[in-house]
N, C-alpha and C positions, 0 to 999 in steps of 0.2 A: 504494499499499500504506499502511495506517495505521501510526503508530508502534507501537501495541500489538502488531500482528501480527509486527513485526520482533523484538520482545523476547521473545515467548512461546517460540519455539524456543531462544533464547539462555538464558532462565531454566531451561528444562528441562535444559540441559547444565551450568549453573553454580549454580543454586540451586533444588533440587528442591521444597523447601517453599514457596518463593515461586511457583514454577510451578504447584503444586497449588492454592494460594489464588487465584491470578490466573485459572486455568482454571475453578474453581468459580464465581468471580464472573461470568466471561463466559457460562457456561452458564446460570446463574440469571437473567442479564439478557437471555438469548435472543440473544446475539451469537455465534451458531454459526459464522459465517464467520470469525471471529477465532480460533477454538479450533484448537489444533494437534492434529488428530484422529489423526494418525499416532502421536504420543506417547501420547495417551489409549488407543489401541488397544494399543500396546505395554505399557502399565502394567496394563491389564485382563488381558491374556494372562499377564503376569508374576505377577499375583495367583493365578491358577489353578495355575501351575507351583510357586509358593511353597508352597501347601498341600500339593501332591503331594510336594514335597521334604521338608517337615516331617513328613508322615505316614511316609514311608520311613525318615527319620532316627529317629523315635521307635520305629518297629517294629524297626529294627536294634538299638537300645539295649535295648529290651525283650527281644528274643531273646537277646541277649548275657547279660543278667542271669538269664534263665530257665536258660540253659546253665550259667552259673556256679552257680546254686542247686542244679542237678541234679548237676553233675560235680565240684563242689568244695564239697560240702555241709558239710564240717567247718568251713569259713570263713564260713558263712552269717551274715548280720548284719542288723540293722534298716535299715541303709543300703541294702543290696541290696533288701530288701522295699519300702522307700520309693521307691526308683528304679523298681521294677516297677510299683507302684501309680501313681506320677506319670506314667509313660509311658502306661499304660492310660487314665488320666484324660484326658490331652491328646489321645490318639488318639480317644477317645469324643467329646470336644469337637469335634474336626475332622470326624468323621463326622456328628455332630448338626448342625453348621453347613452342611455341604455333603453332602446325601444322595447326590449323584452320585458321591461317593468311596467309597461302601459296598462296592463290589466291588474297589476298588484294592488293599487289603491282600492279597487272594488273588492278584491279578495279579502283584504284586512279591514275594511270599513267598520264592521261590527266591533271588532277588538279595539280599534282606534277610537271609536265612539265612546265605548266603555271607559277607556283611559282618559280621554279628553273631557268627558262628562265628570269624572271624579275630580280631575283638576279644576274644572269650572266650579264644581260644588265647593271645593276647598277654598278657592279664592273668593267666591261670591258670598259664601256661607248661606246660600239658599238650600232649602231642602230638596231631596232628590225628586219628590213628587211635583216640583215646579218645572221639571224638565221632561221632555218626551222620553219614553222607554227606549224607542229606536231612534236612530239618527234621522232628524227631520230634513236633512239636505241630501241631495243626490251627489254623486261624485262630480258630475258636470258642474253643479252649483258650487261645490266646495272649491273646485279648481278655477272657476270663472273669475277672472281679475276684477270684474265689475259687480259681482254678487255680493251683497250684504244683506243679511236677514232683517226683516222689519222688527220693530220692538214687539215683545210678547204682550 
């Protein structure tokens, strides 16, 4: 075993940036036998999961602020509107960069609504029965840059 093949797995565990740089050098040099392919595969899988997690997180925050906008309308602010716009923009970026995620918001809507609802309840201190049991907005409305729900 060559010295470099001993250090690549160690680098992955101890210095991720050095591991990525070394791995790129090995691949560019065509030294495929020395690449820690299990780690490369793990990182590629992680990238896909990361985008899905980010999309869900942004959808939850977006729903939270839409609920606050609708059910606590007296406290509406530019900050809430900016948060709504920011989440929509970042979701749009994710969907543009990864078209395979286009159906994902619909798939996770119920879960994101539960989480966004919980956050809205925590912030507004309104009881759960003041909010709809199921998400009152379609994915199209949620992602529509012009949509803001009317006051409840």
